[in-house]
N, C-alpha and C positions, 0 to 999 in steps of 0.2 A: 574341106573345112567350111565353116560358115563365113559369110561375109559380114562381119560385125564392124561397126564403126570403131575407129581407134579410141574415141572418147569413152564409149561403152566398155571396150576392152580394158582400158586403164581403170575405170570405175570398178569393174569386177575384180581386178587384181588388188585394188585398194581395199575392197570389202573383204576379200580372202585374207589379206594380211591382217586386217583388224580382227577378224574372227579368230585367226591363229594366235594372235597376241592375247586376245581375251581368254582363250583356252589355256594358254601358258600361264597367264596371271592367276587363273582359277586353280590350276594344278599347284603352282607355287604357294598360293594361299592355303590349300588343303594340306600340303606337306608341312608348312610352318605351323599351322594349327595343330596337327598331329604331334609334331616335335615339342611344341609348347605344352600340350597336355601330358606328354610322357615326362617331360622335365618337371612339371608340377607334381605329378604322381610320385616321381622319384624324390622330390624335395619333401613331400608329405611323409613318405616312408622314412626318410632320413630324420626328420624332426620327431616323428613318432618314436624312433629308436633312441634318439638322444634324450627325449623327455619321458621315456618309459619308466624311469625310476621315480615312482609315485608311491607315497604312503609306505615306504620301507620295502617296496617290491622292486625287483630289477629283472630284466630279461635274461634269458639263457641262450647260449650257443649262437653268438653273433647277431643278436637282435631279434631272433625268432620269438614270437610271442606265444609259442606253444606251451612252454613251461615257465613258471615264475619262481624266483628265489625269494624267500622271506628273510630279510636281514634280522640278525639278532638284536635284542634291545641294547641300546648303547651303554646303559649303566650296568649291564650284567657282565660277568667275567668273560663270557663268550663274546659279548659285544666289544669289550676292551681288547680282547685277542684279535678280533676282526679289525678293529680300528688301528691296532698296531701294524697289522699286515697291510691294510689298505692305505695307510698314510706314507708308506715307504715304497720307493721305486727300486730298492735294492733288497737282496735277501738278508734276513736276520737269523741269528741262531736262537736256540731254545732258551738260553739264559736271558736274553733280551725280552723274549715273549713272556717269560715267567715274571720278570721285573715289572713290565708294563701292564700285565693283565691281573697280577695278584694271584695267579694259579700256581699249583705245584707242577713240577716237570712232567709227571704222569698225566695230570689233567690237561696240560697244554697239548700233549700228544692226542688225548681223547677229544679235546676241543677242535683240533685240526681235522680229525676224522669226522666230527659232526659237521664242520663247515663243508668238507668234501661231500658228505651225504646230502647237504642242502643244495649242492650244485656248484659250489665255488671250486675253481681249479687252483690248487696250491702246489707249487713245484717244490721239490726237496733236492737241494744240491748237496751231495755227500762228499764233495772234494774237501780235503783237509781233515782235521781231527774232529770237527763238530759239524753236524748237518745244518744247513741254512734253509729257511723257508721263505717263499715269496708267493704273494697272491698274484695270479695271472689275470690281467684285465681282459 
C-alpha cells in the first residue's frame, strides 16, 4: 500500500463520507419530488372527476371522460323522474315515480329506458309484489 499520512487518510475518508451523503440526499430529493408530482397528478385527476359535472353533463363509467351523459331538463317530466331517482338512496316503486314525475305508469317505464339509453345505470329490484327502481351512483 501507499504510505499516506494519517491526517490525509482521515481527510479522504471525511470527503468520501460527505460525497456519499450528498448522493443519498440527492436520491432522496429525486424520490420525494417524483412522489409529490405523482400525488399532485392524482389529486388533479380526482378533482377533475369530482367537478366533471358541469353545465348538466356528467362523466360515465367511473370518471372516464370518454363519454358524457346529458342530464334531462329539470322541469321536464323526464327531469322530474330523474330527480326522484337521484334524490333517494333507496329503491322506489313505480307508483312513487308516477306520483312525483306526473307521468303515467307506461311513460315511467319508457322514461327509465330513456335514462338507461343516456347512460344512467338504474337497478330494478323485483323482490316482492312491485318492482323497485334505484339510480346507481
